[in-house]
N, C-alpha and C positions, 0 to 999 in steps of 0.2 A: 521665241525662246534664247537669248545666247549660249553662246556653244560654253559649255562643264569648265570651263579655265579658270584660275586663280587670278585677281584683280593685279598687276605690278606693284610691287614692291620700290618708292624712289632710292634709288641708289645713294641720293645726295644727300638722306635724312640721316641728323645728326643719329646715334646708338643711338639706344634703348638705353635706360641708366640698369643698375642693378636692380634686378628683380625680390633680390633679400631683403636687399631696403628700403623699398615698396614696399614690400609685405610687412616691416617692423615700422614704418611711417603709417603705413593702414591700422594697421594694430592700435599702436598707440593714441592716433586721428581716431577713431575707435572708441576707444576708454575715453579719450576728454572729451568729447560728445555725448557720450553715456554720463555722464558729472556733469555737462552741463540740460542736460533733459533732467534729469534728475533733484538740479536745483530748482530749477523754475520748477518745478511739479512740488515741492519741499515749500517754497514762497507762494505758489497759489493757497497749497492746506494751509500754512500759515496764516495768511491777510482773511482767506474767509471761513475757518473755526471761527468755535463757541467760545474759545477764551478769548481772542481776538473780539468780540462780542459783546463781552464783560468788560472785557477790558476799556471798552469804547463807552459804555455806560459808567465805568469809577473813574476814567482818568481818559476822557476825551481826546485835550490836548498833544496827550504824549499816544496815544491810539492816531489818531488823524497823521502824527509827525512816524509812527512806525511804518503805515498804511502809504503815505506819501513816499519813503523810502522805497517800500517794498515794491508800489507800482514802478517807479521810475527806472527800478533794476528787470522790472517783467519785461519792461516795457522797450528801454534802453538799445538803439540800432550799436550802439558803441560798445556794448558789454552783451546781456546776453539776449537781447533781438526782444525779438515777439514772443515771449519764452510763456506763458500761462498754463499748463494742463489739467488733467489731474479734475476728478473731483464735475459737480454737476458745472460749476460757474463756470474752474479754472479750463472743462470743453468746452465752454462752448463760446470761450477766446478765441481755444483755437483754433474751433471753426471758423474764427471771422475773421480769427490770422489769416489761413489758410483759404477763406476767398479772396482776403482782397492782398492775399503773397507779399503778406505780414510774413515772413520765418525766422525760426528762433535761432539763435547761433550755435546752438546745434544742430541743423538740419543742413547748415555749411557745410559742418567739421566730416556729417555722413558723406555728403555728396565726395571732398575730396577723400575723405578713404576709401569711399568705394572709386573713383578715376584714380585712386595708385595703383587699385588692384588691380582695374583695367591697366593697366601703362606693365603691371608685374609680367600680365598675360603676355606680353606683345616680342617677347624672346625664344617661345616657344609657338607661337602661335604670330608670326609676323606682318601677315594681310591684315592682325589690328590696327597695322599704323599708315596703311592708305587712306587717303584725302577722306576715299566715301564713306568708311567707318570712323574718322576721327568726326565728320563732319557730324554724323551720329549720334558718336558720343555727345560731342558738345550740343550738340540741340538739346536735350533729356538731360542734362546736365543743366545749363539756361535756364531750363520752362520756359521753351521753341518750339511747343507741340505739334505746331502746326510746321517749320522749317521740320522737324523731327519725321514727321509722315511724310514730307516732301521726300527727304533724303531715304528713310524706307522704300519711296516706292521707289524713287533710280536707281537705289543697286539692285531691288529686283529687277527691274526694267534691265541694268546691262548683267547682271553675273545669271538669272533666270531665280522662280523661287526656292527654289531644293538646296541650290548651290550656295545663295545670300544666308538660306538660314546653320548654311551647316557652315557658312563664314563666319557667323556672331555668335551660335554658338556655346562656343568661349566666355564670353559674358554676356549671356543672357539673362543668367539671374541677376547682374550688375541694371543689365541696361534695368531689365522688368523694375529695380530698388530704386534708381532714378526716378523712371519716370511718374511712380510711385510716393514719393519726397516732394517732386517737384510738379503732378500739377493740384489739381483745386478740385479733387474727391478726401473731405480732412480722412476718412476709416480706413484705406488699404495703406497709412502707414504705417500701421501696427509689422505686418508683413517684410515691410522695409530694414523696419530697428531691427527684427528680428534674424532677418538675411544680413544682417552686418555684427549681430553680435553670434551668429550660429544653433541659437534657440530652438525655441520649439513652436514653430505658428500657431497659432488661435483662430488666425482669418482666411480666406482664399486672397490670392494674391494681386487681384484686380480689380473688384466691386469692394473689399473689404468686408465680405461676408463673414461674420462669426462661426464658427464652429454650431453652438447650439442652431442659426436659423440652418447650414449649411444639415444638420442630423432631423428637425424638421423637414425640408425639402426631400429624405431623405428614409423613410420612418419604415419602412417594410419590412416586420417580423423575419423576414428569406424562407426561402421552402426548396428544397428540392427532393427529388426523384426521379432513378436508373432511368436510362433511356437505351436502343440499338443502336452504339454505332453503324457509321451510314460506311459503304464500301471505299470511301478513301481512307478515314479515317482508322478503318478495320486493318487497312491496309500498310498504313505508319504504325499502327498499332503494335504489329506482329513484326515491325524491323523493329523495333525498339528496345534493345535492352535497357542496361544501366548506364549507359553514354552520353552525357549530359548532353552533345549535339540532339543524340535522339531522341532525348527527350522534351528538348525544345522545340523537333519536331512536332512531337504530337502539341504543343499546346498553342503550333501553328494552324496545325489539321483542327483544332478542334474550335477556331477561329474568336470572334466576341459578339457572340448572340446568347451567350447563358450556358454554356454547357461547360466543364467539369470536369476534372477524372480523375479515378481512385483505381487505386494500384496495393495487391498486396502480394507481399513477395517471399517463398519459402526459400530461406539463407542460405547458406553453405553451414552456419553453424547451428543448423535445429533453429531458430531461431521465425517466427514467423513479421517483417514489417509491412509497414504502410508506407506506400506515395500517394499524394496530394500534386495534380497540377493543377494550376490555373493563368487562364490567360486573361490580359489584362480588356481597356474598355473598347466599347462601338463607340464611334463619330458620328453615327447619321443623327441623333439625338441628340441636347438639353438628358433629358431624361428616357430611360423607356423603363418596360417593363422586366427587367431584369439587372441583377448586381454593377455589370457590367457597359457602370452612363457618366455621363461626365462628371453629374451630378454629387456618383458615386465615387468618382477620382478626387477630387475635390474635400467630399467629406473623410474620405478614406487617408488625406493629406494632415485633416486635424483631428482626427481622434482616432481610434483601438476601435471603438464598438462601430459598427457600420452593419450595412446588410447584408454586405458581401461575406463577414466575419460571419454573420447569423446565416446565414444560408452552408458557408462551410459545414461549420459542428450541426448543421441539417443533415447532409453527408454522412458524418462519420456518425449521427446516429441514428439513421439510418442502415445507412450499412452494418451493426452493431461493433461496431469497433471496442475491443474492450478498453477499461481504461486501465494503462498504464503501456498502452503496445509503441512502440517506438514508432514514430512518425516524421518521415521526409517534405516538404513541399518548397515547390521549383515552382516561381513566378516570375513570370511577362507582365512588363509599367504597371499598372493595378493591381495585377494580381503578387505582383512578387510584392508590394504596396501591405496588399492584405495577409500575401503572410507571415512578414513580421511586425503585425496589427496586431497576430492570432497571436504569435511571441513575444509580444508581451500583457499579451492576457494573465494572468498569474488563476483564474481558473481554468483558462485554456490547458496552460502545463501546464495544470495544476490535476487536468483530468488527465489527458495527454503524453508521453515523452516526448517532445517536439526536438528531435537530436540533429535537424539541418534546418536553416532554411538559404535556398539559394535564391536571391536573386533575378534579373536580366534585364536593363533598359529602369529598373527602378527609383522612384528618391525614396530611400529610405534611413538618409545618413543622421539624421537625428532625431532617432527610437533607440531607445536597448531594450534590447530583450530581457524578461521575466526572469526569465532560467540565462545563469552565465556558465554552463555549459551547450548552451546552443547554438551551434557553428554555425557562420554567418557567413555568406560568399555571397557577393558581389559582382556583379556580368558590367562592364559597361564599355559600351562604344563612344571615345568623346569625340566624337560628331553626332550623336545623340543627343536633341535638347535636355528630352522630358530627368532623364536622370539626377542635372543640375536645380529641379524646383523645389527639391528642400532646400534647399540655397547657400547647396555645394559644393562654388564651383571649384575649377582648376586654381584657380587661385587663395580661394577660403582659407581663411588662416584654422576654420574648426578643424580636425580632422575626428578620425573615424578610431575605434574603440583598435588596440594594439591585435588583440585577441583576433580583428573579425579577416577577414580576405578577399581584399578590392584585387580585383583582377582585370585592369582594361587596356585598353589599346584604341590603336587610331588604325578607322579601314580610309584603305583614300577610295575605295570604290564604291562607296553609296554614299549619296547627299541624304539631311534630313528632310523630310520621315521614312524614308527609303531606308536609315541608320536606325532607325529603333523598329522597325519591324522583326518581327520573330525570328525570320527565318532567314535575314541577313545574318542574325547574331550566330545562329547554327551552320550557315553555313562559312562562318567569321569563324567559328568554333575550329573547321574543317580544316583552313586554312592555312597556309606556311604565318599569317599573321595576329596567329591567336590558338595557334595548337596546340601552342604548352599548356594552355593556361589552360584547354581541354583536355590534356592530362595530368592536370593539377585537380581540376575537380572532381572529377572518375576516380584518384585517389584518396577522394578527401570522402564520396557518397558511397566506396566499395562495400560498405555492408549493408548495401542495399541490390547487392549482385543477388542474382539463386532464380530460381523455378518461379515463373511469371503462374499464381495460382489464381488470383481476381484482376481482371481487369472489364471497370464498369465505367460509362460515364456519366453525368450525372445532368441533368437540368435546372438550372437554379433559377428561381424570381423570385423578384420582391415580397408577392405577396401568393 
């Protein structure tokens, strides 16, 4: 592995354009791409509609002239390109176009929009201007997958895997979107368009598996049972008060093999409040017997009703947490996504009063809580790739609600995947890098300080 050093930036390289202008251009290109895509969809719908079939029977010459004009518009390389889409016929034509590398003008505009976003990130992340990164970006944008793989291999060999991933993390979502738009898989294009527009994903970003299929792979009703803490967890629990760094320490000690934690606190105002701590994904297998697996992570990105959310409900029901009780959920990675999914569930927030959601390294920015009074705090290490999987990278034009608190920092000590580990987050919150964010969060969650009445780990399972 190469030393953990950054790539040198060419001093003779021209200065990067104004990032604000690039972001404006990206937004305009995205809007133009969307308009072209919509035009292709509407033309396809018109050419395959029942009305057209009726016109063909009643006025065949006029209908054929219309069909000829629509066909030319849908296949004109100097216009919309190969733009057929929508409906059974349109999607079949689109699949054929992708397989034969005949792409619509909308795709070219979307690619240019993503490239503008990547250029806009250079002033803040100058390593993105290096020849190695430029080669990767150009290969993805030009649909040269072999060259892209060779370029990735070269940068991994030169920098080491962790530092290379850290260097690419600011544009990881744009690279994934470019790969999706320019590959020969027609099923993952939807995620790239959602990323471009900052919408809600309905499929996974890699294969394009739809949310319904992901739910079919993750069908467990959820199960929860209390278990005694081991000695390490008991020691961490004893040291963790209402301090956010201590709570993240508990999440780290819980691990990723099916444990979650419920705490009941007698607050200074005489009210009992409840705190749930949810760890993230175990990466050993694609799917395992717990909700903390990769299939569960993909499901959580696309839906709010998952095995993990159902298991959390079982925890609260088993513990007989009373309806209307005040609840805070702190989650890391998939745990944070699950916390946000519960906040989005009107039935859940109608049963318990979810006052706070604190996420740690979680991709949650495309979801909105059902209760507008739920306080949302998102902690993000900007070298962590995972929080950008919701489609919102450093230069994304989409933004979070003004009522949210996103607290972000650059931790130069850790590379990805270490930058994603809960212990790295808790260490950063104790350091000068993010210590002020720790104070901010502690002031926001101060109502959950008090005497710990119950500290109970639960084992959650799919079934």
